[in-house]
PDBQT receptor file of N, H, CA, C and O in Angstrom, charges set to zero:
ATOM      1  N   MET A   1     -52.487 -73.787 -35.676  1.00  0.00    +0.000 N 
ATOM      2  CA  MET A   1     -51.801 -74.252 -36.818  1.00  0.00    +0.000 C 
ATOM      3  C   MET A   1     -51.363 -73.003 -37.551  1.00  0.00    +0.000 C 
ATOM      4  O   MET A   1     -51.967 -71.932 -37.489  1.00  0.00    +0.000 OA
ATOM      5  N   ILE A   2     -50.307 -73.219 -38.221  1.00  0.00    +0.000 N 
ATOM      6  H   ILE A   2     -49.816 -74.089 -38.270  1.00  0.00    +0.000 HD
ATOM      7  CA  ILE A   2     -49.805 -72.004 -39.066  1.00  0.00    +0.000 C 
ATOM      8  C   ILE A   2     -50.348 -71.793 -40.235  1.00  0.00    +0.000 C 
ATOM      9  O   ILE A   2     -50.475 -72.683 -41.076  1.00  0.00    +0.000 OA
ATOM     10  N   ASN A   3     -50.743 -70.516 -40.406  1.00  0.00    +0.000 N 
ATOM     11  H   ASN A   3     -50.639 -69.792 -39.724  1.00  0.00    +0.000 HD
ATOM     12  CA  ASN A   3     -51.426 -70.216 -41.866  1.00  0.00    +0.000 C 
ATOM     13  C   ASN A   3     -50.387 -69.593 -42.660  1.00  0.00    +0.000 C 
ATOM     14  O   ASN A   3     -50.112 -68.404 -42.498  1.00  0.00    +0.000 OA
ATOM     15  N   PHE A   4     -49.601 -70.556 -43.780  1.00  0.00    +0.000 N 
ATOM     16  H   PHE A   4     -49.824 -71.522 -43.911  1.00  0.00    +0.000 HD
ATOM     17  CA  PHE A   4     -48.426 -69.797 -44.104  1.00  0.00    +0.000 C 
ATOM     18  C   PHE A   4     -48.800 -68.870 -45.325  1.00  0.00    +0.000 C 
ATOM     19  O   PHE A   4     -47.848 -68.222 -45.760  1.00  0.00    +0.000 OA
ATOM     20  N   GLU A   5     -49.971 -68.695 -45.935  1.00  0.00    +0.000 N 
ATOM     21  H   GLU A   5     -50.744 -69.221 -45.582  1.00  0.00    +0.000 HD
ATOM     22  CA  GLU A   5     -50.469 -67.617 -46.714  1.00  0.00    +0.000 C 
ATOM     23  C   GLU A   5     -50.209 -66.341 -46.020  1.00  0.00    +0.000 C 
ATOM     24  O   GLU A   5     -49.595 -65.457 -46.619  1.00  0.00    +0.000 OA
ATOM     25  N   GLU A   6     -50.630 -66.163 -44.783  1.00  0.00    +0.000 N 
ATOM     26  H   GLU A   6     -51.128 -66.881 -44.297  1.00  0.00    +0.000 HD
ATOM     27  CA  GLU A   6     -50.756 -65.093 -43.758  1.00  0.00    +0.000 C 
ATOM     28  C   GLU A   6     -49.053 -64.821 -43.451  1.00  0.00    +0.000 C 
ATOM     29  O   GLU A   6     -48.537 -63.704 -43.443  1.00  0.00    +0.000 OA
ATOM     30  N   GLU A   7     -48.519 -65.781 -43.269  1.00  0.00    +0.000 N 
ATOM     31  H   GLU A   7     -48.939 -66.689 -43.275  1.00  0.00    +0.000 HD
ATOM     32  CA  GLU A   7     -47.071 -65.675 -42.875  1.00  0.00    +0.000 C 
ATOM     33  C   GLU A   7     -46.122 -64.944 -44.068  1.00  0.00    +0.000 C 
ATOM     34  O   GLU A   7     -45.203 -64.139 -43.921  1.00  0.00    +0.000 OA
ATOM     35  N   LEU A   8     -46.700 -65.538 -45.337  1.00  0.00    +0.000 N 
ATOM     36  H   LEU A   8     -47.447 -66.192 -45.457  1.00  0.00    +0.000 HD
ATOM     37  CA  LEU A   8     -45.949 -65.130 -46.330  1.00  0.00    +0.000 C 
ATOM     38  C   LEU A   8     -46.337 -63.496 -46.731  1.00  0.00    +0.000 C 
ATOM     39  O   LEU A   8     -45.557 -62.798 -47.380  1.00  0.00    +0.000 OA
ATOM     40  N   LYS A   9     -47.565 -63.046 -46.275  1.00  0.00    +0.000 N 
ATOM     41  H   LYS A   9     -48.198 -63.613 -45.748  1.00  0.00    +0.000 HD
ATOM     42  CA  LYS A   9     -47.833 -61.558 -46.601  1.00  0.00    +0.000 C 
ATOM     43  C   LYS A   9     -46.961 -60.954 -45.695  1.00  0.00    +0.000 C 
ATOM     44  O   LYS A   9     -46.400 -59.957 -46.150  1.00  0.00    +0.000 OA
ATOM     45  N   LYS A  10     -46.633 -61.310 -44.360  1.00  0.00    +0.000 N 
ATOM     46  H   LYS A  10     -47.089 -62.120 -43.990  1.00  0.00    +0.000 HD
ATOM     47  CA  LYS A  10     -46.114 -60.497 -43.409  1.00  0.00    +0.000 C 
ATOM     48  C   LYS A  10     -44.562 -60.428 -43.727  1.00  0.00    +0.000 C 
ATOM     49  O   LYS A  10     -43.956 -59.530 -43.143  1.00  0.00    +0.000 OA
ATOM     50  N   PHE A  11     -43.826 -61.261 -44.582  1.00  0.00    +0.000 N 
ATOM     51  H   PHE A  11     -44.319 -61.991 -45.056  1.00  0.00    +0.000 HD
ATOM     52  CA  PHE A  11     -42.588 -61.638 -45.106  1.00  0.00    +0.000 C 
ATOM     53  C   PHE A  11     -41.974 -60.185 -45.484  1.00  0.00    +0.000 C 
ATOM     54  O   PHE A  11     -42.634 -59.523 -46.285  1.00  0.00    +0.000 OA
ATOM     55  N   HIS A  12     -40.963 -59.718 -45.060  1.00  0.00    +0.000 N 
ATOM     56  H   HIS A  12     -40.427 -60.256 -44.409  1.00  0.00    +0.000 HD
ATOM     57  CA  HIS A  12     -40.025 -58.683 -45.761  1.00  0.00    +0.000 C 
ATOM     58  C   HIS A  12     -38.644 -59.061 -45.672  1.00  0.00    +0.000 C 
ATOM     59  O   HIS A  12     -38.093 -59.407 -44.627  1.00  0.00    +0.000 OA
ATOM     60  N   PRO A  13     -38.088 -58.983 -46.828  1.00  0.00    +0.000 N 
ATOM     61  CA  PRO A  13     -36.464 -59.532 -46.650  1.00  0.00    +0.000 C 
ATOM     62  C   PRO A  13     -35.663 -58.513 -45.872  1.00  0.00    +0.000 C 
ATOM     63  O   PRO A  13     -35.873 -57.302 -45.806  1.00  0.00    +0.000 OA
ATOM     64  N   SER A  14     -34.763 -59.179 -45.329  1.00  0.00    +0.000 N 
ATOM     65  H   SER A  14     -34.592 -60.163 -45.383  1.00  0.00    +0.000 HD
ATOM     66  CA  SER A  14     -33.810 -58.576 -44.656  1.00  0.00    +0.000 C 
ATOM     67  C   SER A  14     -32.965 -57.560 -45.289  1.00  0.00    +0.000 C 
ATOM     68  O   SER A  14     -32.574 -57.953 -46.388  1.00  0.00    +0.000 OA
ATOM     69  N   LEU A  15     -32.520 -56.308 -44.956  1.00  0.00    +0.000 N 
ATOM     70  H   LEU A  15     -32.839 -55.989 -44.063  1.00  0.00    +0.000 HD
ATOM     71  CA  LEU A  15     -31.837 -55.504 -45.818  1.00  0.00    +0.000 C 
ATOM     72  C   LEU A  15     -30.354 -56.017 -46.063  1.00  0.00    +0.000 C 
ATOM     73  O   LEU A  15     -29.716 -55.858 -47.104  1.00  0.00    +0.000 OA
ATOM     74  N   GLU A  16     -29.886 -56.719 -44.814  1.00  0.00    +0.000 N 
ATOM     75  H   GLU A  16     -30.404 -56.848 -43.968  1.00  0.00    +0.000 HD
ATOM     76  CA  GLU A  16     -28.603 -57.311 -44.864  1.00  0.00    +0.000 C 
ATOM     77  C   GLU A  16     -28.482 -58.306 -45.934  1.00  0.00    +0.000 C 
ATOM     78  O   GLU A  16     -27.452 -58.355 -46.606  1.00  0.00    +0.000 OA
ATOM     79  N   VAL A  17     -29.452 -59.090 -46.135  1.00  0.00    +0.000 N 
ATOM     80  H   VAL A  17     -30.289 -59.050 -45.589  1.00  0.00    +0.000 HD
ATOM     81  CA  VAL A  17     -29.477 -60.035 -47.355  1.00  0.00    +0.000 C 
ATOM     82  C   VAL A  17     -29.248 -59.543 -48.606  1.00  0.00    +0.000 C 
ATOM     83  O   VAL A  17     -28.460 -60.000 -49.433  1.00  0.00    +0.000 OA
ATOM     84  N   GLU A  18     -30.068 -58.456 -48.733  1.00  0.00    +0.000 N 
ATOM     85  H   GLU A  18     -30.708 -58.084 -48.061  1.00  0.00    +0.000 HD
ATOM     86  CA  GLU A  18     -30.299 -57.591 -49.952  1.00  0.00    +0.000 C 
ATOM     87  C   GLU A  18     -28.740 -57.111 -50.248  1.00  0.00    +0.000 C 
ATOM     88  O   GLU A  18     -28.190 -57.275 -51.337  1.00  0.00    +0.000 OA
ATOM     89  N   GLY A  19     -28.145 -56.511 -49.133  1.00  0.00    +0.000 N 
ATOM     90  H   GLY A  19     -28.593 -56.378 -48.248  1.00  0.00    +0.000 HD
ATOM     91  CA  GLY A  19     -26.725 -55.961 -49.454  1.00  0.00    +0.000 C 
ATOM     92  C   GLY A  19     -25.748 -56.956 -49.703  1.00  0.00    +0.000 C 
ATOM     93  O   GLY A  19     -24.750 -56.700 -50.376  1.00  0.00    +0.000 OA
ATOM     94  N   ALA A  20     -25.961 -58.084 -49.204  1.00  0.00    +0.000 N 
ATOM     95  H   ALA A  20     -26.772 -58.292 -48.657  1.00  0.00    +0.000 HD
ATOM     96  CA  ALA A  20     -24.869 -59.119 -49.384  1.00  0.00    +0.000 C 
ATOM     97  C   ALA A  20     -25.134 -59.795 -50.988  1.00  0.00    +0.000 C 
ATOM     98  O   ALA A  20     -24.193 -60.031 -51.747  1.00  0.00    +0.000 OA
ATOM     99  N   GLU A  21     -26.423 -60.025 -51.304  1.00  0.00    +0.000 N 
ATOM    100  H   GLU A  21     -27.187 -59.832 -50.688  1.00  0.00    +0.000 HD
ATOM    101  CA  GLU A  21     -26.564 -60.374 -52.485  1.00  0.00    +0.000 C 
ATOM    102  C   GLU A  21     -26.061 -59.247 -53.661  1.00  0.00    +0.000 C 
ATOM    103  O   GLU A  21     -25.439 -59.587 -54.667  1.00  0.00    +0.000 OA
ATOM    104  N   ASP A  22     -26.395 -58.031 -53.390  1.00  0.00    +0.000 N 
ATOM    105  H   ASP A  22     -26.901 -57.755 -52.572  1.00  0.00    +0.000 HD
ATOM    106  CA  ASP A  22     -25.596 -57.048 -54.346  1.00  0.00    +0.000 C 
ATOM    107  C   ASP A  22     -24.255 -57.242 -54.429  1.00  0.00    +0.000 C 
ATOM    108  O   ASP A  22     -23.711 -57.163 -55.530  1.00  0.00    +0.000 OA
ATOM    109  N   ALA A  23     -23.463 -57.546 -53.185  1.00  0.00    +0.000 N 
ATOM    110  H   ALA A  23     -23.905 -57.610 -52.291  1.00  0.00    +0.000 HD
ATOM    111  CA  ALA A  23     -22.023 -57.441 -53.284  1.00  0.00    +0.000 C 
ATOM    112  C   ALA A  23     -21.569 -58.775 -53.991  1.00  0.00    +0.000 C 
ATOM    113  O   ALA A  23     -20.650 -58.824 -54.808  1.00  0.00    +0.000 OA
ATOM    114  N   ILE A  24     -22.270 -59.777 -53.608  1.00  0.00    +0.000 N 
ATOM    115  H   ILE A  24     -23.017 -59.737 -52.944  1.00  0.00    +0.000 HD
ATOM    116  CA  ILE A  24     -21.905 -61.144 -54.397  1.00  0.00    +0.000 C 
ATOM    117  C   ILE A  24     -22.044 -60.972 -55.887  1.00  0.00    +0.000 C 
ATOM    118  O   ILE A  24     -21.130 -61.352 -56.619  1.00  0.00    +0.000 OA
ATOM    119  N   TYR A  25     -23.080 -60.450 -56.353  1.00  0.00    +0.000 N 
ATOM    120  H   TYR A  25     -23.823 -60.141 -55.759  1.00  0.00    +0.000 HD
ATOM    121  CA  TYR A  25     -23.364 -60.540 -57.885  1.00  0.00    +0.000 C 
ATOM    122  C   TYR A  25     -22.467 -59.198 -58.532  1.00  0.00    +0.000 C 
ATOM    123  O   TYR A  25     -22.324 -59.187 -59.755  1.00  0.00    +0.000 OA
ATOM    124  N   ASN A  26     -22.035 -58.389 -57.948  1.00  0.00    +0.000 N 
ATOM    125  H   ASN A  26     -22.151 -58.398 -56.955  1.00  0.00    +0.000 HD
ATOM    126  CA  ASN A  26     -21.098 -57.261 -58.252  1.00  0.00    +0.000 C 
ATOM    127  C   ASN A  26     -19.558 -57.869 -58.362  1.00  0.00    +0.000 C 
ATOM    128  O   ASN A  26     -18.632 -57.315 -58.954  1.00  0.00    +0.000 OA
ATOM    129  N   GLN A  27     -19.510 -58.830 -57.828  1.00  0.00    +0.000 N 
ATOM    130  H   GLN A  27     -20.262 -59.281 -57.347  1.00  0.00    +0.000 HD
ATOM    131  CA  GLN A  27     -17.937 -59.434 -57.950  1.00  0.00    +0.000 C 
ATOM    132  C   GLN A  27     -17.805 -60.346 -59.079  1.00  0.00    +0.000 C 
ATOM    133  O   GLN A  27     -18.756 -61.029 -59.458  1.00  0.00    +0.000 OA
ATOM    134  N   ASP A  28     -16.622 -60.380 -59.645  1.00  0.00    +0.000 N 
ATOM    135  H   ASP A  28     -15.850 -59.825 -59.337  1.00  0.00    +0.000 HD
ATOM    136  CA  ASP A  28     -16.184 -61.462 -60.743  1.00  0.00    +0.000 C 
ATOM    137  C   ASP A  28     -15.462 -62.405 -60.077  1.00  0.00    +0.000 C 
ATOM    138  O   ASP A  28     -14.246 -62.400 -59.883  1.00  0.00    +0.000 OA
ATOM    139  N   LEU A  29     -16.380 -63.331 -59.684  1.00  0.00    +0.000 N 
ATOM    140  H   LEU A  29     -17.368 -63.335 -59.841  1.00  0.00    +0.000 HD
ATOM    141  CA  LEU A  29     -15.938 -64.448 -59.108  1.00  0.00    +0.000 C 
ATOM    142  C   LEU A  29     -15.409 -65.666 -59.926  1.00  0.00    +0.000 C 
ATOM    143  O   LEU A  29     -16.022 -65.983 -60.946  1.00  0.00    +0.000 OA
ATOM    144  N   THR A  30     -14.391 -66.313 -59.567  1.00  0.00    +0.000 N 
ATOM    145  H   THR A  30     -13.893 -66.055 -58.739  1.00  0.00    +0.000 HD
ATOM    146  CA  THR A  30     -13.709 -67.378 -60.375  1.00  0.00    +0.000 C 
ATOM    147  C   THR A  30     -14.551 -68.666 -59.840  1.00  0.00    +0.000 C 
ATOM    148  O   THR A  30     -14.658 -68.762 -58.618  1.00  0.00    +0.000 OA
ATOM    149  N   ASP A  31     -15.103 -69.573 -60.581  1.00  0.00    +0.000 N 
ATOM    150  H   ASP A  31     -15.016 -69.495 -61.575  1.00  0.00    +0.000 HD
ATOM    151  CA  ASP A  31     -15.558 -70.836 -60.406  1.00  0.00    +0.000 C 
ATOM    152  C   ASP A  31     -14.765 -71.983 -60.964  1.00  0.00    +0.000 C 
ATOM    153  O   ASP A  31     -13.828 -71.798 -61.741  1.00  0.00    +0.000 OA
ATOM    154  N   MET A  32     -15.139 -73.136 -60.570  1.00  0.00    +0.000 N 
ATOM    155  H   MET A  32     -15.901 -73.287 -59.939  1.00  0.00    +0.000 HD
ATOM    156  CA  MET A  32     -14.302 -74.467 -60.745  1.00  0.00    +0.000 C 
ATOM    157  C   MET A  32     -14.126 -74.314 -62.337  1.00  0.00    +0.000 C 
ATOM    158  O   MET A  32     -12.976 -74.362 -62.773  1.00  0.00    +0.000 OA
ATOM    159  N   ALA A  33     -15.285 -74.118 -63.304  1.00  0.00    +0.000 N 
ATOM    160  H   ALA A  33     -16.220 -74.080 -62.949  1.00  0.00    +0.000 HD
ATOM    161  CA  ALA A  33     -15.074 -74.158 -64.791  1.00  0.00    +0.000 C 
ATOM    162  C   ALA A  33     -14.072 -73.125 -65.128  1.00  0.00    +0.000 C 
ATOM    163  O   ALA A  33     -13.339 -73.473 -66.054  1.00  0.00    +0.000 OA
ATOM    164  N   ASP A  34     -13.806 -71.831 -64.588  1.00  0.00    +0.000 N 
ATOM    165  H   ASP A  34     -14.401 -71.549 -63.836  1.00  0.00    +0.000 HD
ATOM    166  CA  ASP A  34     -12.893 -71.098 -64.954  1.00  0.00    +0.000 C 
ATOM    167  C   ASP A  34     -11.356 -71.579 -64.463  1.00  0.00    +0.000 C 
ATOM    168  O   ASP A  34     -10.338 -71.323 -65.106  1.00  0.00    +0.000 OA
ATOM    169  N   LEU A  35     -11.384 -72.208 -63.400  1.00  0.00    +0.000 N 
ATOM    170  H   LEU A  35     -12.211 -72.416 -62.878  1.00  0.00    +0.000 HD
ATOM    171  CA  LEU A  35     -10.071 -72.730 -62.954  1.00  0.00    +0.000 C 
ATOM    172  C   LEU A  35      -9.606 -73.879 -63.949  1.00  0.00    +0.000 C 
ATOM    173  O   LEU A  35      -8.409 -73.982 -64.216  1.00  0.00    +0.000 OA
ATOM    174  N   LEU A  36     -10.463 -74.670 -64.450  1.00  0.00    +0.000 N 
ATOM    175  H   LEU A  36     -11.435 -74.586 -64.233  1.00  0.00    +0.000 HD
ATOM    176  CA  LEU A  36     -10.245 -75.944 -65.322  1.00  0.00    +0.000 C 
ATOM    177  C   LEU A  36      -9.820 -75.484 -66.591  1.00  0.00    +0.000 C 
ATOM    178  O   LEU A  36      -8.964 -76.163 -67.156  1.00  0.00    +0.000 OA
ATOM    179  N   VAL A  37     -10.334 -74.256 -67.270  1.00  0.00    +0.000 N 
ATOM    180  H   VAL A  37     -11.030 -73.704 -66.811  1.00  0.00    +0.000 HD
ATOM    181  CA  VAL A  37      -9.859 -73.815 -68.319  1.00  0.00    +0.000 C 
ATOM    182  C   VAL A  37      -8.746 -73.102 -68.377  1.00  0.00    +0.000 C 
ATOM    183  O   VAL A  37      -8.164 -72.995 -69.457  1.00  0.00    +0.000 OA
ATOM    184  N   LYS A  38      -8.272 -72.512 -67.269  1.00  0.00    +0.000 N 
ATOM    185  H   LYS A  38      -8.744 -72.599 -66.392  1.00  0.00    +0.000 HD
ATOM    186  CA  LYS A  38      -6.952 -71.728 -66.820  1.00  0.00    +0.000 C 
ATOM    187  C   LYS A  38      -5.864 -73.008 -66.842  1.00  0.00    +0.000 C 
ATOM    188  O   LYS A  38      -4.796 -72.957 -67.450  1.00  0.00    +0.000 OA
ATOM    189  N   MET A  39      -6.313 -74.127 -66.094  1.00  0.00    +0.000 N 
ATOM    190  H   MET A  39      -7.181 -74.168 -65.599  1.00  0.00    +0.000 HD
ATOM    191  CA  MET A  39      -5.114 -74.981 -66.001  1.00  0.00    +0.000 C 
ATOM    192  C   MET A  39      -4.948 -75.712 -67.328  1.00  0.00    +0.000 C 
ATOM    193  O   MET A  39      -3.815 -76.050 -67.670  1.00  0.00    +0.000 OA
ATOM    194  N   ILE A  40      -6.128 -76.010 -68.189  1.00  0.00    +0.000 N 
ATOM    195  H   ILE A  40      -7.049 -75.735 -67.912  1.00  0.00    +0.000 HD
ATOM    196  CA  ILE A  40      -5.898 -76.621 -69.493  1.00  0.00    +0.000 C 
ATOM    197  C   ILE A  40      -4.893 -75.828 -70.443  1.00  0.00    +0.000 C 
ATOM    198  O   ILE A  40      -4.065 -76.337 -71.198  1.00  0.00    +0.000 OA
ATOM    199  N   LYS A  41      -5.154 -74.403 -70.233  1.00  0.00    +0.000 N 
ATOM    200  H   LYS A  41      -5.826 -73.989 -69.619  1.00  0.00    +0.000 HD
ATOM    201  CA  LYS A  41      -4.465 -73.481 -71.323  1.00  0.00    +0.000 C 
ATOM    202  C   LYS A  41      -3.048 -73.447 -70.812  1.00  0.00    +0.000 C 
ATOM    203  O   LYS A  41      -2.148 -73.341 -71.645  1.00  0.00    +0.000 OA
ATOM    204  N   GLU A  42      -2.752 -73.526 -69.515  1.00  0.00    +0.000 N 
ATOM    205  H   GLU A  42      -3.483 -73.612 -68.838  1.00  0.00    +0.000 HD
ATOM    206  CA  GLU A  42      -1.629 -73.504 -69.028  1.00  0.00    +0.000 C 
ATOM    207  C   GLU A  42      -0.619 -74.814 -69.481  1.00  0.00    +0.000 C 
ATOM    208  O   GLU A  42       0.534 -74.803 -69.912  1.00  0.00    +0.000 OA
ATOM    209  N   SER A  43      -1.380 -75.734 -69.248  1.00  0.00    +0.000 N 
ATOM    210  H   SER A  43      -2.317 -75.743 -68.898  1.00  0.00    +0.000 HD
ATOM    211  CA  SER A  43      -0.679 -76.904 -69.810  1.00  0.00    +0.000 C 
ATOM    212  C   SER A  43      -0.400 -77.102 -71.207  1.00  0.00    +0.000 C 
ATOM    213  O   SER A  43       0.598 -77.700 -71.612  1.00  0.00    +0.000 OA
ATOM    214  N   GLU A  44      -1.372 -76.549 -72.010  1.00  0.00    +0.000 N 
ATOM    215  H   GLU A  44      -2.182 -76.063 -71.681  1.00  0.00    +0.000 HD
ATOM    216  CA  GLU A  44      -1.259 -76.478 -73.563  1.00  0.00    +0.000 C 
ATOM    217  C   GLU A  44       0.118 -75.667 -73.796  1.00  0.00    +0.000 C 
ATOM    218  O   GLU A  44       1.027 -76.056 -74.529  1.00  0.00    +0.000 OA
ATOM    219  N   GLU A  45       0.114 -74.576 -73.111  1.00  0.00    +0.000 N 
ATOM    220  H   GLU A  45      -0.625 -74.260 -72.516  1.00  0.00    +0.000 HD
ATOM    221  CA  GLU A  45       1.243 -73.656 -73.362  1.00  0.00    +0.000 C 
ATOM    222  C   GLU A  45       2.561 -74.152 -73.004  1.00  0.00    +0.000 C 
ATOM    223  O   GLU A  45       3.571 -73.817 -73.624  1.00  0.00    +0.000 OA
ATOM    224  N   GLN A  46       2.567 -75.039 -71.898  1.00  0.00    +0.000 N 
ATOM    225  H   GLN A  46       1.747 -75.311 -71.395  1.00  0.00    +0.000 HD
ATOM    226  CA  GLN A  46       3.798 -75.659 -71.561  1.00  0.00    +0.000 C 
ATOM    227  C   GLN A  46       4.261 -76.549 -72.448  1.00  0.00    +0.000 C 
ATOM    228  O   GLN A  46       5.412 -76.539 -72.885  1.00  0.00    +0.000 OA
ATOM    229  N   GLU A  47       3.201 -77.528 -72.818  1.00  0.00    +0.000 N 
ATOM    230  H   GLU A  47       2.266 -77.536 -72.463  1.00  0.00    +0.000 HD
ATOM    231  CA  GLU A  47       3.547 -78.382 -73.818  1.00  0.00    +0.000 C 
ATOM    232  C   GLU A  47       3.957 -78.006 -75.234  1.00  0.00    +0.000 C 
ATOM    233  O   GLU A  47       4.829 -78.618 -75.851  1.00  0.00    +0.000 OA
ATOM    234  N   SER A  48       3.293 -76.982 -75.706  1.00  0.00    +0.000 N 
ATOM    235  H   SER A  48       2.585 -76.485 -75.205  1.00  0.00    +0.000 HD
ATOM    236  CA  SER A  48       3.937 -76.239 -76.906  1.00  0.00    +0.000 C 
ATOM    237  C   SER A  48       5.164 -75.595 -76.835  1.00  0.00    +0.000 C 
ATOM    238  O   SER A  48       5.783 -75.362 -77.873  1.00  0.00    +0.000 OA
ATOM    239  N   ALA A  49       5.618 -75.263 -75.700  1.00  0.00    +0.000 N 
ATOM    240  H   ALA A  49       5.115 -75.452 -74.857  1.00  0.00    +0.000 HD
ATOM    241  CA  ALA A  49       6.976 -74.499 -75.285  1.00  0.00    +0.000 C 
ATOM    242  C   ALA A  49       8.153 -75.565 -75.454  1.00  0.00    +0.000 C 
ATOM    243  O   ALA A  49       9.302 -75.302 -75.809  1.00  0.00    +0.000 OA
ATOM    244  N   GLU A  50       7.646 -76.804 -75.133  1.00  0.00    +0.000 N 
ATOM    245  H   GLU A  50       6.713 -77.018 -74.845  1.00  0.00    +0.000 HD
ATOM    246  CA  GLU A  50       8.699 -77.962 -75.169  1.00  0.00    +0.000 C 
ATOM    247  C   GLU A  50       9.176 -78.527 -76.438  1.00  0.00    +0.000 C 
ATOM    248  O   GLU A  50      10.005 -79.437 -76.437  1.00  0.00    +0.000 OA
TER     249      GLU A  50
C-alpha cells in the first residue's frame, strides 16, 4: 500500500516547473475580462464619433 505521507516527504518540485511559473507570472497576459473591456471602450468610442 502507498504511504502518502512518506511520498510527500520525498517530493521535490521540478526546476522546469518553477522556471515556467516565473515566466508566466512575469508576463503581462491579457485575459477575457481585459478583452471585453477593450471591446466595450472601442464600441463606445465609435458610437460617440458618429
